[in-house]
A tleap script that builds the chain and sets N, CA, C and O, in Angstrom:
source leaprc.protein.ff14SB
mol = sequence {
  NMET THR PRO LYS SER VAL GLN ALA THR PHE
  LYS ILE PRO ARG ASN PRO GLY PRO PRO GLN
  ALA HIE VAL ASP ARG MET VAL ALA LEU LEU
  PHE ALA ALA GLY GLY ARG TRP MET THR SER
  ALA GLU ILE ALA LYS GLU THR GLY PHE ASN
  ASP ARG HIE ILE ARG ASP LEU ALA GLU HIE
  SER GLU CYS ARG ILE VAL SER GLY PRO GLY
  CYS PRO GLY TYR ARG HIE ILE LEU HIE THR
  THR THR GLU GLN ILE SER GLU ILE VAL ASN
  ARG LEU GLN SER GLN ALA LYS ARG MET ILE
  ALA ARG SER ILE LYS ILE ASN LYS THR ALA
  HIE ALA ILE LEU CARG
}
set mol.1.N position { 22.891 32.011 -24.728 }
set mol.1.CA position { 21.868 30.861 -25.399 }
set mol.1.C position { 21.293 30.127 -24.107 }
set mol.1.O position { 22.108 29.636 -23.325 }
set mol.2.N position { 19.957 30.029 -23.850 }
set mol.2.CA position { 19.380 29.371 -23.049 }
set mol.2.C position { 18.972 27.887 -23.538 }
set mol.2.O position { 18.801 27.567 -24.715 }
set mol.3.N position { 18.855 27.093 -22.484 }
set mol.3.CA position { 18.344 25.752 -22.764 }
set mol.3.C position { 17.014 25.477 -23.187 }
set mol.3.O position { 16.000 26.016 -22.743 }
set mol.4.N position { 17.082 24.532 -24.147 }
set mol.4.CA position { 15.493 23.996 -24.665 }
set mol.4.C position { 14.492 23.973 -23.543 }
set mol.4.O position { 14.941 23.681 -22.435 }
set mol.5.N position { 13.447 24.186 -23.631 }
set mol.5.CA position { 12.447 23.667 -22.447 }
set mol.5.C position { 12.148 22.137 -22.750 }
set mol.5.O position { 11.666 21.891 -23.855 }
set mol.6.N position { 12.351 21.246 -22.011 }
set mol.6.CA position { 12.253 19.706 -21.909 }
set mol.6.C position { 11.216 19.463 -21.036 }
set mol.6.O position { 11.166 19.977 -19.919 }
set mol.7.N position { 10.019 18.381 -21.669 }
set mol.7.CA position { 9.077 18.023 -21.031 }
set mol.7.C position { 9.384 16.527 -21.054 }
set mol.7.O position { 9.555 15.759 -22.001 }
set mol.8.N position { 9.408 16.287 -19.380 }
set mol.8.CA position { 9.609 14.941 -19.116 }
set mol.8.C position { 8.371 14.443 -19.395 }
set mol.8.O position { 7.359 15.141 -19.327 }
set mol.9.N position { 8.369 12.856 -19.818 }
set mol.9.CA position { 7.259 12.071 -19.822 }
set mol.9.C position { 7.690 10.823 -19.452 }
set mol.9.O position { 8.695 10.264 -19.889 }
set mol.10.N position { 6.880 10.372 -18.601 }
set mol.10.CA position { 7.119 9.140 -17.688 }
set mol.10.C position { 5.582 8.200 -18.159 }
set mol.10.O position { 4.408 8.568 -18.173 }
set mol.11.N position { 6.201 6.917 -18.498 }
set mol.11.CA position { 5.196 5.862 -19.024 }
set mol.11.C position { 5.034 5.095 -17.869 }
set mol.11.O position { 5.784 4.122 -17.799 }
set mol.12.N position { 4.042 5.317 -16.688 }
set mol.12.CA position { 3.734 4.286 -15.671 }
set mol.12.C position { 2.563 3.247 -16.188 }
set mol.12.O position { 1.450 3.642 -16.537 }
set mol.13.N position { 2.899 2.098 -16.188 }
set mol.13.CA position { 1.702 1.214 -16.620 }
set mol.13.C position { 1.015 0.858 -15.350 }
set mol.13.O position { 1.476 0.608 -14.236 }
set mol.14.N position { -0.278 0.899 -15.826 }
set mol.14.CA position { -1.525 0.462 -14.949 }
set mol.14.C position { -1.270 -0.653 -14.210 }
set mol.14.O position { -0.753 -1.616 -14.775 }
set mol.15.N position { -1.530 -0.699 -13.088 }
set mol.15.CA position { -1.655 -2.205 -12.225 }
set mol.15.C position { -2.851 -2.724 -12.506 }
set mol.15.O position { -3.829 -2.358 -11.854 }
set mol.16.N position { -2.950 -3.525 -13.374 }
set mol.16.CA position { -4.468 -4.202 -13.304 }
set mol.16.C position { -4.886 -5.163 -11.871 }
set mol.16.O position { -5.930 -5.814 -11.830 }
set mol.17.N position { -3.983 -5.126 -10.839 }
set mol.17.CA position { -4.324 -5.980 -10.217 }
set mol.17.C position { -3.974 -7.386 -9.872 }
set mol.17.O position { -3.599 -8.080 -10.817 }
set mol.18.N position { -4.021 -7.881 -8.802 }
set mol.18.CA position { -3.470 -9.606 -8.542 }
set mol.18.C position { -4.905 -10.375 -8.939 }
set mol.18.O position { -6.100 -10.107 -8.820 }
set mol.19.N position { -4.063 -11.553 -9.509 }
set mol.19.CA position { -5.504 -12.387 -9.384 }
set mol.19.C position { -6.419 -12.637 -8.356 }
set mol.19.O position { -5.966 -12.727 -7.214 }
set mol.20.N position { -7.553 -12.760 -8.532 }
set mol.20.CA position { -8.840 -12.669 -7.113 }
set mol.20.C position { -8.348 -13.815 -6.300 }
set mol.20.O position { -8.325 -13.769 -5.070 }
set mol.21.N position { -7.912 -14.954 -7.066 }
set mol.21.CA position { -7.833 -16.115 -6.598 }
set mol.21.C position { -6.512 -16.037 -5.198 }
set mol.21.O position { -6.349 -16.746 -4.205 }
set mol.22.N position { -5.760 -14.827 -5.733 }
set mol.22.CA position { -4.784 -14.817 -4.977 }
set mol.22.C position { -5.091 -13.693 -3.532 }
set mol.22.O position { -4.567 -13.748 -2.419 }
set mol.23.N position { -6.036 -12.800 -4.010 }
set mol.23.CA position { -6.562 -11.955 -2.727 }
set mol.23.C position { -7.665 -12.953 -1.897 }
set mol.23.O position { -7.933 -12.744 -0.714 }
set mol.24.N position { -8.113 -13.780 -2.481 }
set mol.24.CA position { -8.909 -14.608 -1.518 }
set mol.24.C position { -8.386 -15.671 -0.924 }
set mol.24.O position { -9.064 -16.238 -0.067 }
set mol.25.N position { -7.172 -16.125 -1.228 }
set mol.25.CA position { -6.318 -17.121 -0.430 }
set mol.25.C position { -5.508 -15.886 1.035 }
set mol.25.O position { -5.296 -16.061 2.234 }
set mol.26.N position { -5.359 -15.111 0.408 }
set mol.26.CA position { -4.847 -14.260 1.572 }
set mol.26.C position { -5.738 -13.624 2.340 }
set mol.26.O position { -5.433 -13.197 3.453 }
set mol.27.N position { -6.674 -13.524 1.931 }
set mol.27.CA position { -7.826 -13.142 2.865 }
set mol.27.C position { -8.432 -14.174 4.003 }
set mol.27.O position { -8.686 -13.875 5.170 }
set mol.28.N position { -8.589 -15.362 3.425 }
set mol.28.CA position { -9.025 -16.581 4.187 }
set mol.28.C position { -7.800 -16.874 4.938 }
set mol.28.O position { -8.028 -17.312 6.066 }
set mol.29.N position { -6.548 -16.751 4.621 }
set mol.29.CA position { -5.533 -17.241 5.504 }
set mol.29.C position { -5.597 -15.954 7.110 }
set mol.29.O position { -5.688 -16.258 8.299 }
set mol.30.N position { -5.529 -14.911 6.636 }
set mol.30.CA position { -5.886 -13.978 7.753 }
set mol.30.C position { -6.991 -14.150 8.599 }
set mol.30.O position { -6.922 -13.914 9.805 }
set mol.31.N position { -8.088 -14.580 7.994 }
set mol.31.CA position { -9.522 -14.785 8.668 }
set mol.31.C position { -9.328 -16.077 9.891 }
set mol.31.O position { -9.758 -16.169 11.041 }
set mol.32.N position { -8.392 -17.083 8.960 }
set mol.32.CA position { -8.045 -18.241 9.730 }
set mol.32.C position { -6.887 -17.893 11.129 }
set mol.32.O position { -6.728 -18.566 12.148 }
set mol.33.N position { -6.296 -16.784 10.774 }
set mol.33.CA position { -5.314 -16.610 11.919 }
set mol.33.C position { -6.210 -15.784 13.070 }
set mol.33.O position { -5.752 -15.581 14.194 }
set mol.34.N position { -7.237 -15.434 12.752 }
set mol.34.CA position { -8.129 -15.267 13.969 }
set mol.34.C position { -7.553 -13.677 14.323 }
set mol.34.O position { -7.172 -12.959 13.398 }
set mol.35.N position { -7.530 -13.246 15.618 }
set mol.35.CA position { -7.023 -11.981 15.536 }
set mol.35.C position { -5.605 -11.567 15.896 }
set mol.35.O position { -5.158 -10.620 16.544 }
set mol.36.N position { -5.012 -12.658 15.220 }
set mol.36.CA position { -3.482 -12.669 15.460 }
set mol.36.C position { -2.928 -11.879 14.214 }
set mol.36.O position { -3.422 -12.234 13.144 }
set mol.37.N position { -1.754 -10.617 14.145 }
set mol.37.CA position { -1.161 -9.831 12.930 }
set mol.37.C position { -0.223 -11.107 12.547 }
set mol.37.O position { 0.361 -11.831 13.354 }
set mol.38.N position { -0.215 -11.210 11.180 }
set mol.38.CA position { 0.635 -11.996 10.258 }
set mol.38.C position { 1.666 -10.952 9.590 }
set mol.38.O position { 1.303 -9.937 8.996 }
set mol.39.N position { 2.970 -11.341 9.768 }
set mol.39.CA position { 4.042 -10.692 9.026 }
set mol.39.C position { 3.912 -11.244 7.717 }
set mol.39.O position { 3.406 -12.339 7.472 }
set mol.40.N position { 4.490 -10.273 6.705 }
set mol.40.CA position { 4.562 -10.423 5.453 }
set mol.40.C position { 5.663 -11.923 5.344 }
set mol.40.O position { 5.458 -12.810 4.515 }
set mol.41.N position { 6.484 -11.945 6.064 }
set mol.41.CA position { 7.066 -13.244 6.256 }
set mol.41.C position { 6.752 -14.288 6.411 }
set mol.41.O position { 7.382 -15.245 5.960 }
set mol.42.N position { 5.466 -14.398 7.238 }
set mol.42.CA position { 4.626 -15.403 8.038 }
set mol.42.C position { 3.748 -15.836 6.718 }
set mol.42.O position { 3.433 -17.011 6.533 }
set mol.43.N position { 3.412 -14.869 5.894 }
set mol.43.CA position { 2.281 -14.986 4.714 }
set mol.43.C position { 3.174 -15.580 3.693 }
set mol.43.O position { 2.797 -16.633 3.178 }
set mol.44.N position { 4.223 -15.099 3.348 }
set mol.44.CA position { 5.204 -15.759 2.315 }
set mol.44.C position { 5.457 -16.891 2.517 }
set mol.44.O position { 5.558 -17.689 1.585 }
set mol.45.N position { 5.637 -17.272 3.913 }
set mol.45.CA position { 5.801 -18.765 3.967 }
set mol.45.C position { 4.766 -19.749 3.504 }
set mol.45.O position { 5.041 -20.820 2.963 }
set mol.46.N position { 3.612 -19.331 3.745 }
set mol.46.CA position { 2.593 -20.195 3.647 }
set mol.46.C position { 2.017 -20.071 2.232 }
set mol.46.O position { 1.120 -20.793 1.797 }
set mol.47.N position { 2.649 -19.041 1.526 }
set mol.47.CA position { 1.664 -18.858 0.186 }
set mol.47.C position { 2.658 -18.751 -0.939 }
set mol.47.O position { 2.321 -19.171 -2.046 }
set mol.48.N position { 3.912 -18.202 -0.752 }
set mol.48.CA position { 5.006 -18.168 -1.598 }
set mol.48.C position { 4.861 -16.862 -2.168 }
set mol.48.O position { 5.681 -16.659 -3.064 }
set mol.49.N position { 3.960 -15.764 -1.901 }
set mol.49.CA position { 3.979 -14.496 -1.861 }
set mol.49.C position { 4.922 -13.743 -1.728 }
set mol.49.O position { 5.314 -13.722 -0.561 }
set mol.50.N position { 5.750 -12.788 -2.733 }
set mol.50.CA position { 6.872 -11.665 -2.036 }
set mol.50.C position { 6.002 -10.570 -1.325 }
set mol.50.O position { 4.771 -10.555 -1.345 }
set mol.51.N position { 6.814 -9.647 -0.686 }
set mol.51.CA position { 6.429 -8.497 -0.134 }
set mol.51.C position { 5.527 -7.979 -1.193 }
set mol.51.O position { 4.309 -8.086 -1.046 }
set mol.52.N position { 6.133 -7.322 -2.447 }
set mol.52.CA position { 5.251 -6.406 -2.950 }
set mol.52.C position { 4.146 -6.901 -3.468 }
set mol.52.O position { 3.351 -6.048 -3.861 }
set mol.53.N position { 3.744 -8.338 -3.635 }
set mol.53.CA position { 2.821 -9.268 -3.994 }
set mol.53.C position { 1.633 -9.014 -2.877 }
set mol.53.O position { 0.507 -8.644 -3.209 }
set mol.54.N position { 2.035 -9.266 -1.483 }
set mol.54.CA position { 1.390 -9.096 -0.430 }
set mol.54.C position { 0.891 -7.730 -0.120 }
set mol.54.O position { -0.138 -7.670 0.553 }
set mol.55.N position { 1.631 -6.279 -0.623 }
set mol.55.CA position { 0.987 -5.452 -0.530 }
set mol.55.C position { -0.192 -5.237 -1.196 }
set mol.55.O position { -1.260 -4.845 -0.725 }
set mol.56.N position { 0.126 -5.570 -2.505 }
set mol.56.CA position { -0.856 -5.435 -3.420 }
set mol.56.C position { -2.319 -6.322 -3.365 }
set mol.56.O position { -3.475 -6.082 -3.713 }
set mol.57.N position { -1.763 -7.242 -2.863 }
set mol.57.CA position { -3.155 -8.005 -2.333 }
set mol.57.C position { -3.824 -7.274 -1.393 }
set mol.57.O position { -5.026 -7.088 -1.579 }
set mol.58.N position { -3.227 -6.759 -0.292 }
set mol.58.CA position { -4.108 -5.780 0.522 }
set mol.58.C position { -4.914 -4.807 0.416 }
set mol.58.O position { -5.982 -4.555 0.974 }
set mol.59.N position { -4.023 -4.036 -0.713 }
set mol.59.CA position { -4.682 -3.119 -1.537 }
set mol.59.C position { -5.819 -3.353 -2.343 }
set mol.59.O position { -6.720 -2.546 -2.570 }
set mol.60.N position { -5.712 -4.576 -2.782 }
set mol.60.CA position { -7.073 -4.824 -3.731 }
set mol.60.C position { -8.161 -5.760 -2.966 }
set mol.60.O position { -9.034 -6.398 -3.554 }
set mol.61.N position { -7.934 -5.734 -1.343 }
set mol.61.CA position { -8.846 -6.769 -0.781 }
set mol.61.C position { -10.350 -6.119 -0.613 }
set mol.61.O position { -11.086 -6.594 0.252 }
set mol.62.N position { -10.761 -5.143 -1.355 }
set mol.62.CA position { -11.569 -4.145 -0.556 }
set mol.62.C position { -11.692 -4.148 0.828 }
set mol.62.O position { -12.689 -4.564 1.417 }
set mol.63.N position { -10.523 -3.611 1.452 }
set mol.63.CA position { -10.446 -3.506 2.831 }
set mol.63.C position { -10.534 -4.443 3.622 }
set mol.63.O position { -10.414 -4.145 4.811 }
set mol.64.N position { -10.770 -5.885 3.268 }
set mol.64.CA position { -10.930 -7.115 4.138 }
set mol.64.C position { -9.302 -7.193 4.751 }
set mol.64.O position { -9.240 -7.410 5.961 }
set mol.65.N position { -8.153 -7.056 4.112 }
set mol.65.CA position { -7.098 -7.008 4.943 }
set mol.65.C position { -6.841 -5.341 5.143 }
set mol.65.O position { -6.859 -4.368 4.389 }
set mol.66.N position { -6.593 -5.564 6.577 }
set mol.66.CA position { -5.872 -4.626 6.982 }
set mol.66.C position { -4.659 -4.294 7.180 }
set mol.66.O position { -4.101 -5.355 7.461 }
set mol.67.N position { -3.612 -3.147 7.216 }
set mol.67.CA position { -2.337 -3.077 7.688 }
set mol.67.C position { -2.019 -1.400 7.236 }
set mol.67.O position { -2.720 -0.762 6.450 }
set mol.68.N position { -0.830 -0.899 7.917 }
set mol.68.CA position { -0.746 0.308 7.738 }
set mol.68.C position { 0.671 0.511 8.536 }
set mol.68.O position { 1.222 -0.408 9.142 }
set mol.69.N position { 1.245 2.012 8.439 }
set mol.69.CA position { 2.323 2.264 9.155 }
set mol.69.C position { 2.203 1.920 10.595 }
set mol.69.O position { 1.231 2.160 11.311 }
set mol.70.N position { 3.287 1.342 10.926 }
set mol.70.CA position { 3.599 1.021 12.603 }
set mol.70.C position { 2.656 -0.361 12.981 }
set mol.70.O position { 2.661 -0.752 14.148 }
set mol.71.N position { 1.822 -1.104 11.915 }
set mol.71.CA position { 1.213 -2.185 12.307 }
set mol.71.C position { 2.431 -3.459 12.156 }
set mol.71.O position { 3.387 -3.492 11.381 }
set mol.72.N position { 2.053 -4.361 13.085 }
set mol.72.CA position { 3.151 -5.634 13.264 }
set mol.72.C position { 2.944 -6.238 11.959 }
set mol.72.O position { 3.824 -7.057 11.692 }
set mol.73.N position { 1.921 -6.069 10.923 }
set mol.73.CA position { 1.955 -7.141 10.195 }
set mol.73.C position { 0.438 -6.711 9.400 }
set mol.73.O position { 0.010 -5.568 9.243 }
set mol.74.N position { -0.125 -7.837 9.021 }
set mol.74.CA position { -1.587 -7.831 8.197 }
set mol.74.C position { -2.820 -8.372 9.261 }
set mol.74.O position { -2.545 -9.026 10.267 }
set mol.75.N position { -4.049 -8.044 8.929 }
set mol.75.CA position { -4.825 -8.674 9.749 }
set mol.75.C position { -6.161 -8.769 9.256 }
set mol.75.O position { -6.390 -7.766 8.580 }
set mol.76.N position { -7.241 -9.615 9.304 }
set mol.76.CA position { -8.472 -9.518 8.543 }
set mol.76.C position { -9.310 -8.458 9.300 }
set mol.76.O position { -9.287 -8.293 10.520 }
set mol.77.N position { -10.020 -7.796 8.447 }
set mol.77.CA position { -10.872 -6.608 8.919 }
set mol.77.C position { -11.684 -7.159 10.223 }
set mol.77.O position { -11.697 -6.480 11.249 }
set mol.78.N position { -12.193 -8.099 10.168 }
set mol.78.CA position { -13.536 -9.004 11.178 }
set mol.78.C position { -12.890 -8.998 12.498 }
set mol.78.O position { -13.551 -8.899 13.532 }
set mol.79.N position { -11.512 -9.109 12.480 }
set mol.79.CA position { -10.700 -9.465 13.834 }
set mol.79.C position { -9.880 -8.026 14.274 }
set mol.79.O position { -9.041 -8.146 15.167 }
set mol.80.N position { -10.057 -6.905 13.779 }
set mol.80.CA position { -9.377 -5.769 14.056 }
set mol.80.C position { -10.497 -4.860 15.236 }
set mol.80.O position { -11.719 -4.802 15.100 }
set mol.81.N position { -9.998 -4.455 15.946 }
set mol.81.CA position { -10.906 -3.519 16.796 }
set mol.81.C position { -11.208 -2.266 16.138 }
set mol.81.O position { -10.670 -2.072 15.047 }
set mol.82.N position { -11.872 -1.502 16.551 }
set mol.82.CA position { -12.712 -0.235 15.904 }
set mol.82.C position { -11.647 0.881 16.408 }
set mol.82.O position { -11.566 1.927 15.765 }
set mol.83.N position { -10.933 0.701 17.402 }
set mol.83.CA position { -9.631 1.467 18.117 }
set mol.83.C position { -8.430 1.039 17.207 }
set mol.83.O position { -7.599 1.934 17.057 }
set mol.84.N position { -8.183 -0.063 16.611 }
set mol.84.CA position { -7.226 -0.245 15.772 }
set mol.84.C position { -7.403 0.179 14.677 }
set mol.84.O position { -6.492 0.885 14.246 }
set mol.85.N position { -8.627 -0.054 13.758 }
set mol.85.CA position { -9.003 0.524 12.770 }
set mol.85.C position { -8.428 2.039 12.751 }
set mol.85.O position { -7.438 2.406 12.119 }
set mol.86.N position { -9.255 2.845 13.577 }
set mol.86.CA position { -9.207 4.432 13.907 }
set mol.86.C position { -7.610 4.672 13.913 }
set mol.86.O position { -7.261 5.631 13.226 }
set mol.87.N position { -6.656 4.019 14.521 }
set mol.87.CA position { -4.952 4.189 14.397 }
set mol.87.C position { -4.690 4.097 13.124 }
set mol.87.O position { -4.163 5.050 12.550 }
set mol.88.N position { -5.004 2.962 12.468 }
set mol.88.CA position { -4.580 2.574 11.329 }
set mol.88.C position { -4.945 3.777 10.073 }
set mol.88.O position { -4.129 4.174 9.241 }
set mol.89.N position { -6.373 4.217 10.188 }
set mol.89.CA position { -6.662 5.109 9.365 }
set mol.89.C position { -5.920 6.610 9.694 }
set mol.89.O position { -5.557 7.336 8.769 }
set mol.90.N position { -5.784 6.894 10.779 }
set mol.90.CA position { -5.056 8.399 11.037 }
set mol.90.C position { -3.592 7.835 10.761 }
set mol.90.O position { -2.966 8.717 10.173 }
set mol.91.N position { -3.121 7.157 10.881 }
set mol.91.CA position { -1.516 6.719 10.311 }
set mol.91.C position { -1.562 7.052 8.739 }
set mol.91.O position { -0.778 7.757 8.104 }
set mol.92.N position { -2.711 6.342 8.276 }
set mol.92.CA position { -2.583 6.265 6.816 }
set mol.92.C position { -2.815 7.718 6.151 }
set mol.92.O position { -2.166 8.122 5.186 }
set mol.93.N position { -3.797 8.418 6.782 }
set mol.93.CA position { -3.911 9.727 6.303 }
set mol.93.C position { -3.079 10.396 6.316 }
set mol.93.O position { -2.880 11.026 5.277 }
set mol.94.N position { -2.150 10.618 7.490 }
set mol.94.CA position { -0.905 11.373 7.781 }
set mol.94.C position { 0.120 11.168 6.837 }
set mol.94.O position { 0.645 12.111 6.243 }
set mol.95.N position { 0.448 9.945 6.657 }
set mol.95.CA position { 1.249 9.576 5.499 }
set mol.95.C position { 0.839 10.073 4.357 }
set mol.95.O position { 1.691 10.344 3.511 }
set mol.96.N position { -0.233 10.249 4.147 }
set mol.96.CA position { -0.708 10.296 2.811 }
set mol.96.C position { -0.772 11.871 2.599 }
set mol.96.O position { -0.617 12.247 1.438 }
set mol.97.N position { -0.977 12.823 3.558 }
set mol.97.CA position { -0.811 14.222 3.697 }
set mol.97.C position { 0.890 14.465 3.315 }
set mol.97.O position { 1.226 15.388 2.574 }
set mol.98.N position { 1.674 13.718 3.792 }
set mol.98.CA position { 3.260 14.235 4.009 }
set mol.98.C position { 3.521 13.492 2.483 }
set mol.98.O position { 4.680 13.668 2.106 }
set mol.99.N position { 2.804 12.815 1.672 }
set mol.99.CA position { 3.092 12.190 0.407 }
set mol.99.C position { 2.710 13.502 -0.574 }
set mol.99.O position { 3.364 13.735 -1.590 }
set mol.100.N position { 1.972 14.040 -0.297 }
set mol.100.CA position { 0.925 15.054 -1.028 }
set mol.100.C position { 2.008 16.180 -1.210 }
set mol.100.O position { 2.397 16.663 -2.274 }
set mol.101.N position { 2.421 16.499 0.112 }
set mol.101.CA position { 3.237 17.470 0.274 }
set mol.101.C position { 4.405 17.283 -0.433 }
set mol.101.O position { 5.000 18.263 -0.880 }
set mol.102.N position { 4.778 16.269 -0.583 }
set mol.102.CA position { 6.058 16.056 -1.281 }
set mol.102.C position { 6.046 16.097 -2.682 }
set mol.102.O position { 6.990 16.447 -3.391 }
set mol.103.N position { 4.843 15.691 -3.083 }
set mol.103.CA position { 4.824 15.431 -4.739 }
set mol.103.C position { 4.726 16.836 -5.011 }
set mol.103.O position { 5.232 17.166 -6.084 }
set mol.104.N position { 4.102 17.945 -4.183 }
set mol.104.CA position { 4.112 19.514 -4.647 }
set mol.104.C position { 5.577 19.788 -4.681 }
set mol.104.O position { 6.025 20.230 -5.738 }
set mol.105.N position { 6.115 19.657 -4.018 }
set mol.105.CA position { 7.632 20.348 -3.779 }
set mol.105.C position { 8.366 19.661 -5.002 }
set mol.105.O position { 9.084 20.316 -5.756 }
set mol.106.N position { 8.142 18.281 -5.159 }
set mol.106.CA position { 8.839 17.437 -6.447 }
set mol.106.C position { 8.476 18.487 -7.768 }
set mol.106.O position { 9.207 19.068 -8.570 }
set mol.107.N position { 7.284 18.448 -7.628 }
set mol.107.CA position { 6.693 19.139 -8.838 }
set mol.107.C position { 6.915 20.328 -9.197 }
set mol.107.O position { 7.026 20.562 -10.400 }
set mol.108.N position { 7.055 21.550 -8.073 }
set mol.108.CA position { 7.554 22.914 -8.008 }
set mol.108.C position { 8.761 22.958 -8.623 }
set mol.108.O position { 9.078 23.574 -9.641 }
set mol.109.N position { 9.589 22.062 -7.729 }
set mol.109.CA position { 11.114 21.710 -8.344 }
set mol.109.C position { 11.569 21.271 -9.211 }
set mol.109.O position { 12.776 21.301 -9.452 }
set mol.110.N position { 10.657 20.719 -9.937 }
set mol.110.CA position { 11.070 20.182 -11.364 }
set mol.110.C position { 10.622 21.178 -12.199 }
set mol.110.O position { 11.307 21.425 -13.191 }
set mol.111.N position { 9.393 21.937 -11.961 }
set mol.111.CA position { 9.070 22.664 -13.167 }
set mol.111.C position { 9.864 24.164 -13.073 }
set mol.111.O position { 9.712 25.081 -13.881 }
set mol.112.N position { 10.616 24.177 -12.061 }
set mol.112.CA position { 11.625 25.639 -11.860 }
set mol.112.C position { 13.236 25.179 -12.780 }
set mol.112.O position { 13.882 25.989 -13.445 }
set mol.113.N position { 13.633 23.602 -12.571 }
set mol.113.CA position { 14.774 23.359 -13.183 }
set mol.113.C position { 14.591 22.978 -14.694 }
set mol.113.O position { 15.515 23.139 -15.491 }
set mol.114.N position { 13.241 22.414 -15.104 }
set mol.114.CA position { 13.380 22.074 -16.465 }
set mol.114.C position { 12.653 23.396 -17.427 }
set mol.114.O position { 12.248 23.258 -18.581 }
set mol.115.N position { 12.622 24.383 -16.808 }
set mol.115.CA position { 12.001 25.622 -17.862 }
set mol.115.C position { 12.975 26.045 -18.907 }
set mol.115.O position { 12.667 26.915 -19.721 }
savepdb mol mol.pdb
quit
């Protein structure tokens, strides 16, 4: 007797995005910081936002807020050099490639197990 085929379904809620006022507040804070990187702890102290919310704000900032793997924090794009932008973009793309490869492996493994 073979096990029945099981179809896994996950309900992943869509993120409607943070309030625009929060995005604008963080953008203004980073602009006022000039060329200084601000850590999430510093941003949290100024705003009361938690780490997850700060990452969400950066994601929804229309690229006005930059950060990425290996960055010492967050910075306004107007205070970021082209070299820094290039480095951040390269790191993000490298991370994205690794994540895509991992997702493909997970998908293949899940299909093999759940058949």
